[in-house]
N, C-alpha and C positions, 0 to 999 in steps of 0.2 A: 530611506529618506522620507517616505510617506509616513512612517511611524514616528519619526522625529518631528515632523510637522504636526501630527496629531497630538503628540505629547506637549509641544510648545503652546499650541492653541488652547488645549484643555487647561494647561497650567494658567495661562493668562485669563481665561474665563473664570476659573476657580479663584483667582487672585482678587476679583472684584469684591471689595468689602461692603456688602449690602447693608450690614448692620450699622456701619459708620455712615453710609449714605442716607439711610432712612432716619437715623437720629438727627442728622443735619436738616433733612427735608422737613421733619416735624418740629424742628426747633428745640431739640432735647440736649443740645450741646455735644461735647465729645464723649461718646459712650465709653471710651477707654478710661475715663476718669470717674466712672460711676460703678457702683457695686463691685463685681469681680474684675472689672476692667476688660472683660471679654467682649468681642464684637458680635456675638451671636444673639439669637432671638430671646433666649432666657434672660440675658442681661438687659436687653432692650425692654423686656417686660417689667423689669425692676423699676423703670422710670414711671410705670403706671399707664403707659400709652400702649393699649392693646392693638390698635390698628398698625402701629409701627412695628410691633413685635411680630404680628401675623405676617406682614409683608416681608419682613426679614426672614422669617421661617420659610415662606414660599419661595423667595428668590434664592436663598442659599441652597435649598433643596433643588430648585429648578436648574441651577447652574451645573450641579452634578449630573442630573438627569439629562440635560441638554447635551452635555459633553458626550455621554454614552450613546444617546440616540443618534446624534449627528455622525459620530465616528463609525457606528454600526452601519448606518445607511450609506455612507460614502466609501468606507474601506472594508469593514467586516467585523466579525465577532471578536477576534483578537484585539483589534484596534479599540473596540468598545471598552474592554477591560482596562486597557492602557489609558484611555481617556479618563475613565473613572478614577484611576489612581492619581493621575496628574492633576485633575480638577481638585481632588482632595488635598494634594500637596500644595496647590495654589492657595486654597483657603487657609491652610495651616501656616504657610510661609509665603505670604503675599508679597510680590515684588513692589506693590504700591504702598506697602506699610513697612518697608525696610526689612522684609523677610520675617515679619511678625504676622500674627493672624489669630484666627479663632480656634475652637476646639473640634470643629468639623462634624458635629453630630447631624445637623440638618443636611449638609452636603453628602455625608455618608448614607443617610437614609434615602435621599434622592437618587444617589448612584445605585443603590440596591434596587429601588423600585424600577429603574430603567433597565438595569442588568437582567433582572428576573422579577416580574411583578409579585409572584407568590413569596419569594424571599423577602422583598421589601415590605410586603404586607405583614408578614410574620414578625419582622423586626419592628415595624411601627406599632403593631399590636402589643408586642412585648414592652416597648417603651411606654406606651399609654397605660398599660395595666400597672406597671411598677410606679409610674409617675402619680397615678391616681391614689394608689395605696400608700406609698411612702412619702409623696410630695417632694421628692428630690429629683431634679432633672438630671443631675450628674449620675446618680445611682441608676436611674432608668436607662441612661445612655450606656453605662458600663455593662449592665445586664443584657441589653439588646445587642451590643457589640460582641459580647462573649458568646451569645447563642447564634449570631449571624452565620459564622462559618458552618455550623451544624445545619442550619436552614438551607444554606447554599448547597451543601453536599447532598441533602435530601431532595431539594426541589430544582436544582440547576445542574451542576456537574462538579467533578472533583477538581478540575483545573480552576474553576471559578471559586471554589472553597479556599484554595491557596491564596488567591488574590484577596478575598474578603478577610481571611485571617490576617493578612498584612495590613489591611485597612483598619481592622479591629485593634491591632497592636498599636497603630498610630493614635487611635482614640484613647487607649489606656495610657499611652505615653503623655499625651496632652492633658490628661486628667489627673496627673500625679498629685497636684496640690489639692484637688477635690477629694481624692482618695484619702489623703491625710486628714482633711477636715471632716470627712465622713467618719473616720475612725475616732476623731476627737469630739465628734458630735457638735461641731461648730459650723457645719455647712448650711448655707442659706437655702430655704425652702422655695418652691415655685411660687411666684407671685409676691414674694417678700420685697418690699421697696427698699432701695438703698440710695443714698445721696452722696456718698463719698466712697472712694475706692477701698475695698477690703485688702488686708495684707495677704 
């Protein structure tokens, strides 16, 4: 029963659409009608409002981290992994957005940082290097996600690597359209402004 409670609370925390909230607080309109239509920090950045994008990034990462830290402190390590998974599912399939949501990158990284700081740090560094070199947030996310199970196996443990592999698979699934655009060379670059929703 306690694990069920952890899962439900983590899911509800993950479901809070901070990108949508920040866009409204900063008067940016409905972020789902801008750029890629995603509710994450990268799409908020496409409005040109860097503070709103930064807050979205921190809050989306923070909800994943908070779910893990609270579950670990109150229940234990197994509950921490479960909380990270359900916080991620909440972000991807938010009950507040009719089970739609974002692509989970910030929440994924926040979860990793709380689960194992060295793993999270390695994943964030990977994202940053690829983003700086290639200027594609989606490509950076995919590379970081692909390498994260390896980082987890090295710096954390084998059981955690299985969990992170599942989280990485969710990242790839939610980035299906981005993968197609990357292959077609039509993907938007980081910081590129957009005023209407892309197809």
